[in-house]
C-alpha positions as CSV (number, residue, x, y, z in Angstrom):
1,M,98.1,0.4,231.4
2,K,96.6,-0.3,228.1
3,K,99.8,-2.5,227.1
4,F,99.5,-4.3,230.3
5,L,96.0,-5.3,229.8
6,L,96.9,-6.8,226.3
7,V,99.5,-8.7,228.0
8,L,96.8,-10.4,230.2
9,V,94.4,-11.0,227.6
10,G,97.2,-12.6,225.6
11,A,98.3,-14.9,228.6
12,S,94.7,-15.8,229.0
13,L,94.3,-17.0,225.2
14,F,97.6,-18.9,225.6
15,F,95.6,-21.3,227.7
16,N,92.4,-21.3,225.6
17,Q,92.4,-24.8,225.4
18,S,91.9,-25.1,229.3
19,C,88.4,-23.6,229.2
20,S,86.4,-26.1,227.3
21,R,84.3,-28.8,229.2
22,A,85.7,-32.4,229.2
23,Q,82.4,-34.5,228.9
24,D,82.0,-38.1,229.6
25,A,82.0,-40.2,226.6
26,P,82.2,-44.0,225.8
27,P,85.8,-45.0,224.9
28,S,84.8,-45.5,221.3
29,E,84.2,-41.7,221.1
30,M,87.3,-40.7,223.0
31,S,89.0,-37.7,221.1
32,I,92.6,-39.1,222.2
33,E,92.5,-42.7,220.7
34,S,95.0,-45.5,221.3
35,V,96.8,-46.5,218.2
36,S,98.8,-49.6,217.8
37,S,102.3,-49.5,216.3
38,A,105.5,-51.6,215.9
39,T,107.0,-49.5,218.9
40,G,104.0,-49.9,221.1
41,E,100.7,-48.1,222.0
42,K,100.6,-44.6,221.0
43,V,97.8,-41.9,220.9
44,L,96.5,-39.6,218.5
45,I,95.9,-36.1,220.0
46,R,93.1,-34.1,218.7
47,L,90.6,-31.5,220.3
48,K,87.0,-32.7,219.8
49,P,84.6,-31.0,222.3
50,K,80.9,-31.1,221.6
51,V,78.9,-28.1,220.4
52,G,77.3,-26.5,223.3
53,D,79.7,-27.5,225.8
54,T,80.3,-24.9,228.5
55,Q,82.9,-24.6,231.4
56,K,83.5,-22.2,234.2
57,T,87.2,-21.7,234.7
58,L,89.5,-20.0,237.4
59,M,92.6,-18.3,236.1
60,T,95.3,-17.3,238.6
61,M,98.2,-15.1,237.5
62,D,101.3,-14.1,239.4
63,M,103.7,-11.5,237.7
64,N,106.9,-9.5,238.5
65,S,108.9,-7.0,236.5
66,Q,112.0,-5.4,237.8
67,G,113.9,-2.5,236.1
68,A,113.1,1.3,235.5
69,Q,109.4,0.6,236.2
70,S,109.0,-2.3,238.6
71,I,105.7,-3.9,238.7
72,S,104.4,-7.0,240.7
73,M,100.9,-8.1,240.4
74,N,98.6,-11.0,241.5
75,M,95.2,-11.6,239.7
76,T,92.4,-14.1,239.9
77,A,89.7,-14.3,237.1
78,N,86.6,-16.4,236.6
79,M,85.6,-17.0,233.0
80,D,83.2,-18.9,231.0
81,M,83.8,-20.6,227.9
82,K,81.5,-22.1,225.3
83,V,81.7,-24.2,222.2
84,T,79.3,-22.4,219.9
85,G,79.6,-24.4,216.6
86,K,81.6,-26.5,214.2
87,E,82.6,-26.6,210.5
88,G,84.8,-29.5,209.3
89,D,87.4,-29.6,212.0
90,V,87.3,-26.2,213.2
91,Y,85.5,-25.2,216.2
92,D,83.9,-21.8,217.0
93,Y,84.6,-20.6,220.7
94,E,83.3,-17.8,222.9
95,L,85.4,-16.8,226.2
96,K,83.6,-14.3,228.6
97,Y,85.0,-12.7,231.8
98,N,82.8,-12.9,234.7
99,S,85.0,-11.2,237.4
100,I,88.5,-10.1,238.1
101,K,90.2,-9.5,241.3
102,M,93.8,-7.7,241.2
103,N,96.5,-6.5,243.6
104,M,99.3,-4.7,242.0
105,N,102.2,-2.4,243.0
106,A,103.6,-0.4,239.9
107,G,106.6,1.7,241.2
108,G,105.5,2.0,244.9
109,M,101.9,3.0,243.8
110,E,99.4,0.2,245.2
111,M,96.2,-0.7,243.3
112,N,93.4,-3.0,244.3
113,Y,90.7,-3.9,242.0
114,D,87.6,-5.9,242.2
115,S,85.5,-5.9,239.0
116,Q,82.3,-6.7,241.3
117,A,82.8,-3.7,243.6
118,T,79.9,-1.3,243.4
119,E,82.4,1.8,243.3
120,H,85.7,2.3,241.7
121,T,88.2,5.0,242.2
122,G,91.4,6.1,240.9
123,M,93.5,3.6,239.0
124,G,90.8,1.1,239.7
125,A,88.3,3.2,237.7
126,I,90.7,3.6,234.8
127,L,91.2,-0.2,234.7
128,H,87.5,-0.9,235.2
129,E,86.6,1.5,232.2
130,Q,89.2,-0.4,229.8
131,M,88.0,-3.9,231.1
132,K,84.2,-3.6,231.3
133,E,83.5,-4.6,227.7
134,F,85.3,-8.0,228.5
135,F,82.3,-8.5,231.2
136,T,79.6,-7.7,228.8
137,K,80.9,-9.3,225.4
138,P,82.7,-12.3,224.7
139,I,86.0,-13.0,222.8
140,V,85.3,-15.2,219.9
141,M,87.6,-17.4,218.0
142,K,88.0,-20.4,215.8
143,M,90.3,-23.2,216.5
144,N,90.7,-26.5,214.7
145,E,91.5,-29.8,216.1
146,R,95.3,-29.5,216.4
147,G,95.0,-26.3,218.4
148,K,95.6,-23.9,215.6
149,I,93.6,-20.5,215.7
150,S,92.4,-19.5,212.4
151,E,90.3,-16.3,213.6
152,F,89.4,-14.4,216.8
153,Q,88.0,-11.0,217.8
154,L,88.2,-9.0,220.7
155,P,85.3,-7.0,222.2
156,G,85.3,-3.3,221.7
157,N,88.0,-1.4,219.6
158,M,90.6,-4.0,220.4
159,G,91.8,-5.3,217.0
160,S,93.8,-8.5,216.1
161,Q,96.9,-6.5,215.3
162,Q,96.9,-5.3,219.0
163,M,97.4,-8.7,220.3
164,G,99.6,-10.3,217.8
165,D,99.4,-13.7,216.1
166,M,97.1,-15.5,218.3
167,G,98.0,-18.8,216.5
168,S,101.2,-18.5,218.3
169,M,99.4,-18.8,221.6
170,S,97.7,-22.1,221.3
171,I,99.6,-25.3,221.9
172,P,100.1,-27.4,218.7
173,M,99.1,-30.9,218.6
174,P,101.4,-33.5,216.9
175,E,100.6,-34.6,213.2
176,E,101.2,-38.2,214.0
177,P,100.4,-40.7,217.0
178,V,102.9,-40.3,219.8
179,G,103.7,-42.6,222.8
180,E,105.1,-41.7,226.4
181,G,108.3,-39.9,226.1
182,D,107.7,-38.9,222.3
183,S,108.5,-35.2,221.5
184,W,107.3,-33.1,218.7
185,S,108.1,-29.3,218.0
186,A,106.6,-26.3,216.1
187,E,107.8,-22.8,215.2
188,R,105.4,-20.2,215.0
189,P,105.6,-16.3,214.3
190,L,104.8,-13.8,217.1
191,E,103.7,-10.7,215.4
192,G,105.7,-7.5,216.5
193,A,107.9,-9.9,218.8
194,G,109.7,-12.4,216.7
195,I,109.2,-16.2,216.7
196,M,108.0,-18.8,219.3
197,K,110.2,-22.1,219.2
198,M,108.1,-24.7,220.9
199,N,108.9,-28.2,222.1
200,M,106.3,-30.7,223.5
201,K,106.5,-33.9,225.1
202,L,104.1,-36.7,226.0
203,E,104.8,-37.3,229.9
204,K,102.0,-39.9,230.7
205,V,99.1,-41.5,229.3
206,T,96.3,-42.9,231.7
207,V,92.8,-44.3,231.1
208,S,91.3,-40.8,231.3
209,D,94.0,-38.2,230.9
210,I,97.3,-37.4,229.2
211,I,99.9,-35.2,230.5
212,I,102.1,-33.0,228.1
213,G,105.1,-31.0,229.2
214,T,106.3,-28.1,227.1
215,T,109.3,-25.8,226.8
216,G,110.3,-23.2,224.6
217,D,112.4,-19.9,223.3
218,I,110.9,-16.6,222.1
219,Q,113.4,-15.0,219.6
220,D,113.1,-11.6,218.0
221,D,113.3,-11.2,214.2
222,A,117.3,-11.2,214.4
223,G,117.3,-14.6,216.1
224,N,118.2,-13.4,219.6
225,K,116.5,-15.1,222.5
226,I,114.3,-12.5,224.2
227,G,112.2,-15.0,226.6
228,G,111.3,-18.6,227.4
229,F,108.8,-20.7,228.9
230,S,107.7,-24.0,230.3
231,G,104.7,-25.6,231.5
232,D,102.5,-28.7,231.8
233,Y,99.0,-29.6,230.7
234,K,96.6,-32.5,231.7
235,L,94.3,-33.1,228.8
236,D,91.0,-35.0,229.0
237,R,91.0,-38.0,226.6
238,N,87.4,-37.6,225.8
239,S,87.6,-34.1,224.4
240,G,91.4,-33.5,224.0
241,L,91.1,-30.3,226.0
242,T,92.9,-29.3,229.1
243,K,91.6,-29.9,232.5
244,D,94.6,-28.0,234.3
245,G,97.5,-26.2,232.9
246,T,100.4,-24.1,234.2
247,M,102.7,-21.8,232.2
248,N,105.9,-20.1,233.5
249,L,107.2,-17.4,231.2
250,D,110.4,-15.3,231.5
251,M,110.8,-12.8,228.9
252,N,111.7,-8.9,228.1
253,V,108.6,-6.6,227.5
254,E,109.9,-3.5,225.9
255,G,113.5,-3.8,227.3
256,Q,112.1,-4.8,230.9
257,P,112.5,-8.3,232.3
258,M,109.3,-10.1,233.3
259,K,108.4,-13.2,235.0
260,M,104.8,-14.7,235.1
261,T,103.2,-17.9,236.3
262,V,99.6,-18.6,234.9
263,N,97.5,-21.5,235.8
264,F,94.1,-22.4,234.6
265,K,91.8,-25.0,236.2
266,A,88.3,-26.0,235.3
267,I,86.1,-25.6,238.3
């Protein structure tokens, strides 16, 4: 169960950019600015929220794992994220879970969990005991304008080594301006699992948003593919942060195949 909880938290951090508020701002203050070039209009993509911005976010997750220990699960979670500070191009964030509802079937054993229920029994009580600190204390992290996480801290006794390299869980922004159809890539270590090979493509630019598609593979330390992912993000041009994002993952967790779809939406 503890391993399963870490997978959930990791998936939520994958979408950490989805949780910050996209505030209105004059065009001259846009985070994603237009840049003229010899090959046409391009945009320079950066994350530039305002300190004090907050956002209520709804996460939905559907997961299915087949094998010796089959598991199916669907979950909804309400979260708040706040931008608490800034130093240079690095922002401080706090992410706090408000509620979680989950239906799960693990090897024929069914469990229904609602964090806001007045009483918890059986597996629900065990889960609530492990999760309760997420409802009272925030996850804190530092992330720069290009989506690189330099620090994070989980509540309670969970340390960073239990979650791997969270820098691998953010979507990297391109170094240079990009136009529609342009692509960029990044390779990041995933501690304890291998390497994430990430490919991003700017699909569309509008007055208020940009849409980025992403695909990638997860390889173990020997270079063998153990999983892949694909998704799309709608970024707000005022802040550079995601309004809506969906990620589809297909990978092996401790030798067992797992498929997962995660969506984050600002509400």
